C-alpha angles and dihedrals in degrees: 000000000000119000095198138059090234132058129043118001113256117250117275114273099030133052137166121197133186117217121212126214120245105260094228094052109040124179123247106205103009112091102186150345125217132177124210115199129193117178132185123173108315095343126092126186112206120191117188111201120192121194105213093028090155086075094054120109105228124203117229116279108254140164111299104252138137112279136167128227095036090139091068089084136009106341137153119217143193126193122195124190119182109231111258095018134099089215119100139172131225125203122189124194123188128198083235083071091244117130143188135201126194139179121212126194092207140337103337088329129125094006116180140149114288111226110228126203088206123029115227119256106232121191129184119216122237134203090290095051129086092213140071097206131007121189134189103202125184109214099189089114091063117087113262119257136064118318136195110240135208123191121195146160136199107210120194115191126212090257091056097259111145123201127184118217128191142152086257137350128224118222115280131031120346110291116168090180092065108106090222083077093056096085100141127078124221106201123229112275116267117230115256 
């Protein structure tokens, strides 16, 4: 496995990525964010690990349903962009266990809910867990083939500080939709 977003690509099946905070909006108590990924066929298991999670403002735990506006507070995100297409997909996962999925025709254009054949299973870690959010996401609704991937997190701390974490940041304010942030590759699914 690779522990950094740069360097050799991790072996198929397992990946580990380190997110970096946006330089203009640094955290206070949070020291780091990592994402472990295990993928098999059309399924991907994402585990968002936050060092300093005791400083994170957590939304109330609720029924796991689709909800908008999750990015306004602590939220973990995945962006997938099929290679050679302007289309991309955004997935949001809250520690509340709510989630969202969107399809865009181009950069922040034509955004709408993405219908999913299988809703993601979102779990929030507890005092015994090493993770903040863990998600089992079925990707069968995404076109087949390799995709560029962006991983991100909005982390709100208990004192109100917000930091924006991603694999990479484009110049300017935080913008997870910018394809310059999609620096990872999720390979095409392998048949079972």
